[in-house]
C-alpha positions as CSV (number, residue, x, y, z in Angstrom):
1,M,0.9,-14.2,17.5
2,A,1.8,-17.8,17.8
3,S,-1.1,-20.4,17.4
4,S,-0.6,-23.7,19.2
5,H,-2.1,-27.0,18.2
6,E,-4.4,-26.7,21.2
7,D,-5.9,-23.5,19.7
8,F,-6.9,-25.5,16.6
9,S,-8.2,-28.6,18.6
10,Q,-11.5,-26.8,19.2
11,F,-12.2,-27.0,15.5
12,D,-11.8,-30.7,15.3
13,I,-9.1,-30.6,12.6
14,S,-5.7,-32.4,12.6
15,K,-2.3,-30.8,12.8
16,E,-1.7,-31.9,9.2
17,E,-4.9,-30.2,8.1
18,K,-4.0,-27.0,10.0
19,D,-0.5,-27.0,8.5
20,K,-2.0,-27.4,5.1
21,L,-4.3,-24.4,5.6
22,V,-1.4,-22.3,6.8
23,A,0.8,-23.3,3.9
24,E,-2.1,-22.5,1.4
25,V,-2.4,-19.0,2.9
26,I,1.3,-18.4,2.7
27,R,1.5,-19.5,-0.9
28,Y,-1.5,-17.4,-1.8
29,V,-0.1,-14.3,-0.1
30,L,3.3,-14.6,-1.8
31,F,1.9,-15.4,-5.2
32,R,-0.7,-12.6,-5.2
33,T,1.7,-10.1,-3.9
34,Y,4.0,-10.4,-6.9
35,Q,1.3,-11.2,-9.4
36,S,-0.6,-8.0,-8.6
37,S,2.4,-5.6,-8.3
38,R,2.2,-5.7,-4.5
39,C,-1.4,-4.6,-4.3
40,P,-2.9,-5.3,-0.9
41,I,-4.6,-8.7,-0.3
42,K,-8.1,-8.6,1.1
43,R,-8.8,-10.4,4.3
44,D,-12.1,-11.6,2.8
45,D,-10.1,-13.5,0.1
46,L,-8.0,-15.3,2.7
47,T,-11.1,-16.1,4.8
48,Q,-12.8,-17.6,1.7
49,L,-9.7,-19.7,1.0
50,I,-9.7,-21.1,4.6
51,T,-13.5,-21.7,4.9
52,K,-13.8,-23.3,1.4
53,N,-13.8,-26.7,3.2
54,Y,-14.1,-25.7,6.8
55,R,-17.0,-23.7,8.2
56,H,-15.6,-22.9,11.7
57,R,-16.2,-19.2,12.4
58,G,-13.0,-18.6,14.4
59,L,-10.7,-20.6,12.2
60,P,-9.6,-17.9,9.7
61,S,-8.1,-15.7,12.5
62,L,-6.0,-18.5,13.9
63,V,-4.8,-19.7,10.5
64,I,-3.9,-16.1,9.3
65,N,-2.1,-15.4,12.5
66,E,0.1,-18.5,12.2
67,A,0.7,-17.7,8.5
68,R,1.9,-14.2,9.6
69,E,4.2,-15.8,12.1
70,K,5.8,-18.2,9.6
71,L,6.1,-15.5,7.0
72,S,8.2,-13.6,9.5
73,S,10.3,-16.4,11.0
74,I,10.9,-18.4,7.8
75,F,10.7,-15.9,4.9
76,G,11.7,-12.7,6.7
77,Y,8.5,-10.9,5.7
78,E,6.1,-8.8,7.9
79,M,2.5,-9.3,6.9
80,K,1.1,-5.9,7.8
81,E,-2.6,-5.3,8.3
82,L,-4.1,-2.3,6.7
83,Q,-7.3,-0.8,8.1
84,R,-8.6,1.1,5.2
85,V,-10.4,4.3,5.8
86,R,-12.1,6.6,3.3
87,P,-13.7,10.0,3.5
88,S,-17.5,10.3,3.7
89,T,-18.9,11.5,0.3
90,N,-20.7,14.3,2.2
91,Q,-17.6,15.9,3.8
92,G,-15.6,18.8,2.5
93,L,-11.9,18.8,1.5
94,S,-10.8,19.6,5.1
95,G,-13.2,17.2,6.8
96,Q,-11.8,14.7,9.3
97,Q,-14.6,12.1,9.6
98,S,-14.0,8.8,7.9
99,L,-15.7,5.5,7.3
100,V,-13.9,2.2,8.1
101,D,-13.6,-0.2,5.1
102,A,-12.4,-3.8,4.8
103,K,-9.1,-5.0,6.2
104,S,-6.3,-6.1,3.9
105,Y,-2.6,-7.1,4.1
106,V,0.7,-6.3,2.5
107,I,4.0,-7.9,3.0
108,T,7.2,-6.0,3.6
109,S,10.8,-7.2,4.1
110,Q,12.2,-7.2,7.6
111,L,15.8,-6.8,6.3
112,P,17.6,-3.6,7.0
113,P,17.0,-1.1,4.1
114,E,20.7,-1.1,3.0
115,V,20.8,-4.9,2.9
116,Y,17.5,-5.1,1.0
117,R,18.7,-2.6,-1.6
118,K,22.0,-4.4,-2.1
119,H,20.8,-8.1,-2.2
120,V,17.0,-8.2,-2.9
121,E,15.6,-5.1,-4.6
122,D,14.9,-5.4,-8.3
123,T,16.4,-2.5,-10.2
124,K,13.5,-2.8,-12.7
125,T,11.3,-1.2,-10.0
126,F,13.4,1.9,-9.6
127,T,11.4,4.0,-12.1
128,S,8.0,3.2,-10.5
129,S,9.5,3.8,-7.1
130,G,10.7,7.2,-8.3
131,F,7.2,8.1,-9.5
132,T,5.7,6.8,-6.3
133,F,7.9,9.0,-4.1
134,A,7.4,12.0,-6.3
135,V,3.6,11.8,-6.1
136,I,3.5,10.9,-2.4
137,G,5.9,13.8,-1.8
138,I,3.6,16.3,-3.6
139,V,0.6,15.1,-1.6
140,H,2.6,15.1,1.7
141,L,3.7,18.7,1.1
142,A,0.1,19.6,0.5
143,G,-0.9,18.4,3.9
144,G,-1.8,14.8,3.0
145,K,-4.7,15.7,0.7
146,I,-4.8,17.5,-2.6
147,S,-7.3,18.2,-5.3
148,E,-7.0,16.4,-8.6
149,E,-6.5,19.7,-10.5
150,D,-3.6,20.8,-8.2
151,L,-2.0,17.4,-8.3
152,W,-1.9,17.4,-12.1
153,D,-0.6,21.0,-12.1
154,Q,2.3,19.9,-9.9
155,L,3.0,16.8,-12.1
156,K,3.0,19.0,-15.2
157,R,5.7,21.1,-13.7
158,M,7.8,17.9,-13.6
159,G,7.0,17.2,-17.3
160,L,4.4,14.5,-16.5
161,H,1.1,14.9,-18.3
162,G,-2.1,12.8,-18.0
163,S,-2.3,12.6,-21.8
164,D,1.1,11.0,-22.1
165,E,0.7,7.3,-22.7
166,R,4.4,6.7,-23.7
167,H,6.6,8.6,-21.4
168,P,10.2,7.5,-22.0
169,V,10.7,6.6,-18.3
170,F,7.2,6.0,-16.7
171,G,5.1,4.9,-19.7
172,N,1.4,5.7,-19.3
173,I,1.2,8.4,-16.6
174,K,-2.5,7.9,-15.8
175,Q,-1.9,4.2,-15.3
176,Q,1.0,4.9,-13.0
177,L,-1.2,7.1,-10.9
178,E,-4.0,4.5,-10.9
179,S,-1.5,1.8,-9.7
180,L,-0.8,3.9,-6.6
181,I,-4.5,3.8,-5.8
182,Q,-4.6,0.1,-6.3
183,Q,-1.5,-0.4,-4.1
184,R,-3.1,1.8,-1.4
185,Y,-0.5,4.6,-1.4
186,L,-3.3,6.9,-2.5
187,Q,-7.0,7.0,-2.3
188,K,-9.2,9.0,-4.7
189,D,-12.6,10.3,-3.7
190,K,-15.3,12.8,-4.7
191,V,-16.1,15.3,-2.0
192,N,-18.2,18.5,-1.6
193,S,-16.0,21.6,-1.9
194,A,-16.6,24.7,0.2
195,D,-18.6,26.3,-2.6
196,G,-20.9,23.3,-2.9
197,H,-19.3,21.8,-6.1
198,I,-18.2,18.1,-6.4
199,M,-14.5,17.8,-6.7
200,V,-12.0,14.9,-6.9
201,V,-9.3,14.7,-4.3
202,Y,-6.3,12.5,-3.7
203,E,-5.3,11.6,-0.2
204,L,-2.5,9.6,1.3
205,A,-3.6,6.0,2.0
206,E,-2.4,3.5,4.6
207,R,0.8,2.4,2.9
208,A,1.9,6.0,2.4
209,L,1.2,6.8,6.1
210,D,3.6,4.0,7.3
211,D,6.4,5.5,9.4
212,S,9.1,4.1,7.2
213,V,7.5,5.5,4.0
214,I,7.0,8.9,5.6
215,Q,10.6,9.0,6.7
216,S,11.8,8.0,3.2
217,V,9.5,10.7,1.6
218,K,11.0,13.3,3.9
219,E,14.5,12.3,2.9
220,Y,13.5,12.3,-0.8
221,V,11.9,15.8,-0.4
222,G,15.0,17.0,1.5
223,Q,17.4,15.7,-1.2
224,T,15.2,17.3,-4.0
225,M,15.2,20.7,-2.2
226,T,19.0,20.5,-1.7
227,I,19.5,19.8,-5.5
228,D,17.2,22.6,-6.4
229,D,19.0,25.0,-4.1
230,A,22.4,24.0,-5.5
231,S,21.0,24.5,-9.0
232,E,19.8,28.0,-8.2
233,E,23.2,28.9,-6.7
234,T,24.9,27.7,-9.9
235,D,22.6,29.8,-12.1
C-alpha cells in the first residue's frame, strides 16, 4: 500500500505538497468519523478534497493509499473500504442480484479487543452498542434480511416501540434504527413481495457483514440464549 515519492513525481508536485495532501486526508477522516458518529466517509468526498487544487486523475488513489498506510502505522487505525451494494428495486425478498454503489471508508482500531475495551472504548457508547447488536442479531437470525413489520414485531418483544421517543436507555428508537442505516450496519429498501405488493425490508449492510462483527453477534446471541435458558430453568 506504500506510495513512494517516485509515484507522485509523475504529477509534478513536491514532496511537501504530497505530504500536505496526505495530512489533510487524515485530518478529514479522523474529524468526520467522530463528528458523524462513525458514519462511513465517501470516497468521492476525499477525491474532491484532493483535486480541489490538483486536477491529476490518478492522484487521489495514491494520496488515499498513503493516508491509509499512515493511519495504520502512526495512529493504529485500519481504514477499511466498503463496497456498498443494494438490492434492485425490482427483486423479491429472496432475490440475490445487487447493484454496486459508491465506495466509502470506515476506520477501526487495530488494537486487540480486550485492550481497546480497557483503555480506549468510551463507556457512553455502551447503550448504542447494545442496541446495535440487538438489531443486528435479530436480522442475522432471520437470515440476513427481514421485513420492516417483522423487525418491529421482534423489537416490541424487547420493549422497544417505534413510537417511543424517550426510552430511558435508548432515547428515540426510530432515530437509533435510522443511525444504523447511516452507519452502514443496515440498509433499508423497498422490494416487490411474492404477492406483488411493495414491502420495506432491512438487510445487513457492509459493516454488519465484517467477520469481527459477525463473530461478536454470534457471541452476543449465544450469551442471550444462555441467559434465557437459565431463566426458564429457574422459573
